[in-house]
Backbone bond lengths (Angstrom), bond angles and torsions (degrees), N, CA, C in turn:
res aa  C-N    CA-C-N  psi(-1)  N-CA   C-N-CA  omega(-1)  CA-C   N-CA-C  phi
1 X - - - 1.447 - - 1.524 111.54 -
2 X 1.333 118.08 -39.59 1.458 120.49 179.22 1.520 112.02 -64.71
3 X 1.332 117.83 -35.48 1.463 120.27 178.24 1.526 110.07 -64.12
4 X 1.315 116.53 -40.07 1.460 120.98 177.90 1.537 110.70 -63.74
5 X 1.314 116.67 -43.08 1.464 120.07 179.54 1.528 112.07 -67.17
6 X 1.325 116.52 -33.43 1.464 119.80 176.68 1.523 110.26 -65.98
7 X 1.337 117.30 -41.28 1.468 120.55 177.34 1.532 111.05 -63.74
8 X 1.309 116.57 -40.30 1.467 120.18 177.48 1.524 110.13 -64.08
9 X 1.324 117.38 -42.36 1.466 120.97 179.31 1.528 111.26 -63.54
10 X 1.324 117.49 -39.24 1.469 120.79 178.15 1.525 110.49 -65.53
11 X 1.326 116.78 -41.69 1.468 120.09 178.03 1.529 110.93 -64.07
12 X 1.324 116.79 -40.93 1.464 120.00 177.89 1.527 111.23 -64.76
13 X 1.325 117.31 -39.33 1.464 120.40 178.28 1.523 111.81 -65.45
14 X 1.337 117.14 -38.52 1.464 120.14 177.69 1.529 110.43 -64.03
15 X 1.318 116.60 -43.78 1.463 119.89 177.27 1.524 111.43 -66.30
16 X 1.322 116.76 -35.33 1.458 120.96 178.03 1.525 110.87 -63.75
17 X 1.323 117.03 -40.10 1.464 120.57 177.63 1.530 110.84 -63.78
18 X 1.334 116.84 -41.72 1.466 120.06 178.14 1.527 111.25 -65.49
19 X 1.316 117.08 -38.95 1.465 120.36 179.49 1.526 111.02 -67.91
20 X 1.321 117.28 -39.01 1.465 119.87 177.41 1.523 111.18 -65.10
21 X 1.324 117.11 -36.50 1.463 120.64 175.83 1.530 109.70 -62.35
22 X 1.330 116.15 -40.93 1.462 120.42 179.90 1.531 111.39 -67.26
23 X 1.319 117.00 -35.98 1.466 119.67 176.35 1.525 109.60 -62.89
24 X 1.317 116.90 -40.93 1.451 121.14 -176.65 1.530 112.07 -74.03
25 X 1.347 117.54 -39.56 1.461 121.56 -173.18 1.528 113.72 -111.05
26 X 1.304 117.89 13.79 1.463 120.17 -177.05 1.519 111.80 -61.71
27 X 1.333 117.50 142.59 1.465 118.78 -177.59 1.528 113.62 -72.36
28 X 1.305 118.25 -30.61 1.463 119.94 -177.21 1.511 111.57 -133.09
29 X 1.323 114.92 170.86 1.457 119.31 -179.21 1.521 111.91 -67.41
30 X 1.319 117.05 -38.09 1.466 119.77 179.82 1.526 110.71 -66.29
31 X 1.341 117.03 -38.91 1.467 120.21 177.20 1.519 110.97 -62.92
32 X 1.305 115.93 -41.84 1.463 119.65 179.13 1.523 111.53 -66.76
33 X 1.322 117.10 -37.49 1.463 119.65 178.93 1.519 110.76 -67.96
34 X 1.326 117.39 -40.39 1.464 119.75 177.73 1.529 110.53 -64.10
35 X 1.327 116.83 -38.05 1.458 119.77 176.52 1.523 110.81 -67.14
36 X 1.318 117.28 -36.38 1.466 119.95 176.46 1.522 110.82 -65.96
37 X 1.325 117.27 -36.26 1.461 120.47 174.55 1.524 110.50 -63.31
38 X 1.332 115.87 -39.85 1.462 119.75 177.19 1.521 110.98 -64.61
39 X 1.326 117.40 -38.60 1.469 120.64 176.50 1.524 110.06 -61.06
40 X 1.320 117.13 -42.92 1.460 120.23 178.10 1.521 112.39 -63.51
41 X 1.324 116.31 -41.71 1.462 120.37 179.26 1.522 111.29 -66.79
42 X 1.329 116.57 -44.74 1.464 119.84 179.38 1.524 111.33 -67.07
43 X 1.325 116.78 -37.84 1.461 119.50 176.57 1.515 111.86 -63.37
44 X 1.330 115.98 -39.74 1.462 120.12 176.48 1.518 110.60 -63.09
45 X 1.320 116.30 -45.53 1.466 120.07 178.32 1.517 112.35 -62.40
46 X 1.323 116.59 -41.26 1.463 120.19 179.19 1.524 111.41 -65.03
47 X 1.316 117.00 -40.75 1.466 119.50 177.44 1.525 111.75 -65.78
48 X 1.320 117.51 -35.61 1.465 120.00 177.30 1.520 110.52 -68.13
49 X 1.334 117.36 -38.29 1.469 120.01 176.28 1.524 110.10 -64.60
50 X 1.325 117.34 -42.90 1.467 119.85 177.80 1.521 111.15 -63.42
51 X 1.328 116.86 -36.57 1.468 120.49 175.89 1.525 110.57 -64.30
52 X 1.321 117.36 -40.59 1.465 120.88 -179.21 1.526 111.65 -69.79
53 X 1.330 117.56 -28.64 1.462 120.91 -179.03 1.524 111.91 -75.15
54 X 1.304 117.30 -32.80 1.460 119.81 -175.04 1.506 112.10 -124.82
55 X 1.307 114.48 -165.42 1.458 120.73 -178.99 1.523 109.18 -112.64
56 X 1.341 115.50 51.27 1.451 121.33 -174.94 1.527 108.95 -114.50
57 X 1.314 116.59 99.43 1.464 119.76 -177.90 1.527 111.99 -73.96
58 X 1.315 117.87 -19.52 1.466 120.25 179.73 1.523 111.34 -67.51
59 X 1.324 118.05 -30.11 1.464 120.80 179.39 1.523 110.89 -62.70
60 X 1.308 117.44 -37.79 1.461 120.75 178.35 1.528 110.63 -68.21
61 X 1.316 117.46 -39.95 1.464 120.70 177.75 1.526 111.11 -63.55
62 X 1.321 116.50 -43.09 1.461 120.51 178.99 1.525 110.26 -65.89
63 X 1.330 117.53 -37.35 1.462 121.06 178.35 1.524 111.10 -62.70
64 X 1.313 116.79 -41.59 1.464 119.91 179.14 1.527 111.75 -66.61
65 X 1.315 117.01 -39.89 1.467 120.56 177.69 1.525 110.32 -66.43
66 X 1.330 117.54 -40.14 1.462 121.28 178.34 1.524 111.00 -63.12
67 X 1.321 117.57 -41.17 1.466 120.56 177.81 1.524 110.88 -63.42
68 X 1.316 117.27 -40.29 1.463 120.95 178.60 1.526 111.19 -65.99
69 X 1.323 117.02 -43.33 1.460 120.15 179.56 1.522 111.71 -65.98
70 X 1.326 117.49 -35.99 1.462 120.25 178.01 1.523 110.62 -64.15
71 X 1.315 116.89 -41.77 1.470 119.98 178.45 1.524 110.98 -65.56
72 X 1.316 117.26 -42.46 1.465 120.34 179.74 1.527 112.11 -67.17
73 X 1.319 117.14 -32.93 1.463 119.03 177.66 1.524 110.85 -67.72
74 X 1.321 117.65 -34.30 1.467 120.05 176.58 1.520 110.78 -65.74
75 X 1.319 117.03 -41.30 1.467 120.55 177.90 1.529 110.00 -63.66
76 X 1.305 116.74 -43.20 1.464 120.15 178.16 1.517 112.78 -63.08
77 X 1.321 117.23 -38.87 1.463 121.14 178.70 1.522 110.76 -64.79
78 X 1.318 116.69 -44.57 1.463 120.32 -179.06 1.526 110.70 -65.00
79 X 1.323 117.50 -41.45 1.469 119.98 178.57 1.527 110.94 -66.20
80 X 1.315 117.45 -36.91 1.459 120.20 179.97 1.525 111.75 -71.43
81 X 1.317 117.76 -29.32 1.455 121.59 -178.84 1.525 113.43 -90.23
82 X 1.325 118.16 -1.70 1.461 119.95 179.43 1.529 109.17 -67.69
83 X 1.320 117.74 150.47 1.469 120.21 -174.15 1.526 114.29 -60.72
84 X 1.312 117.78 -32.98 1.462 119.54 -177.22 1.524 112.77 -98.96
85 X 1.301 117.49 18.13 1.454 120.70 179.49 1.511 111.47 89.25
86 X 1.293 115.76 -154.19 1.462 120.68 -175.79 1.519 110.91 -94.20
87 X 1.307 116.70 46.21 1.455 120.43 -178.28 1.516 112.14 -77.53
88 X 1.303 115.05 164.48 1.453 121.92 178.66 1.523 108.45 -92.77
89 X 1.338 119.06 122.26 1.462 119.71 -177.73 1.526 112.86 -65.32
90 X 1.326 118.35 -21.71 1.458 120.49 179.10 1.523 112.17 -74.85
91 X 1.313 117.91 -16.96 1.457 120.80 179.63 1.523 112.28 -80.33
92 X 1.310 118.26 -15.92 1.456 121.12 -179.18 1.522 109.12 -71.39
93 X 1.304 115.58 131.01 1.459 120.05 -178.41 1.523 109.17 -87.04
94 X 1.321 115.42 130.45 1.454 121.85 176.23 1.519 107.22 -114.47
95 X 1.316 116.09 126.97 1.461 121.04 -179.32 1.526 108.93 -78.48
96 X 1.326 116.40 110.37 1.467 121.22 -177.78 1.522 112.37 -109.45
97 X 1.321 118.38 11.60 1.466 120.56 -177.93 1.519 112.27 -66.29
98 X 1.301 118.46 -29.26 1.457 121.53 -176.01 1.529 113.45 -87.11
99 X 1.306 119.07 -5.28 1.463 120.95 -173.17 1.527 113.52 -71.56
100 X 1.327 119.16 -35.48 1.456 120.87 -176.97 1.518 113.78 -93.26
101 X 1.298 118.14 4.41 1.454 122.43 -172.84 1.526 110.16 -109.07
102 X 1.331 115.80 140.42 1.466 120.46 176.08 1.524 109.09 -100.81
103 X 1.298 115.36 139.02 1.465 119.77 175.76 1.525 109.19 -85.08
104 X 1.363 118.41 134.37 1.475 120.10 -179.58 1.502 112.97 -73.14
């Protein structure tokens, strides 16, 4: 079982290196953000593999925090890239007075 986990860890590290290269050399901001999301996902997977290999419960805690931070960074990126800035979509007023009315 440990040999299998070592092979998985090596594969994750190889993909992590490729994702880091993409973050550094990505042509656009969205490409770099997607690569950063991949880094977060691969890092989470690698920490879970390291947790499964040993008796280190802290690796699982760090993996969960990393997954949460990766998700929050995606939300922050999308809000920052929205056309009107980091506004709240619930604050936009939608005129609904005409929805229940039929035109003659």
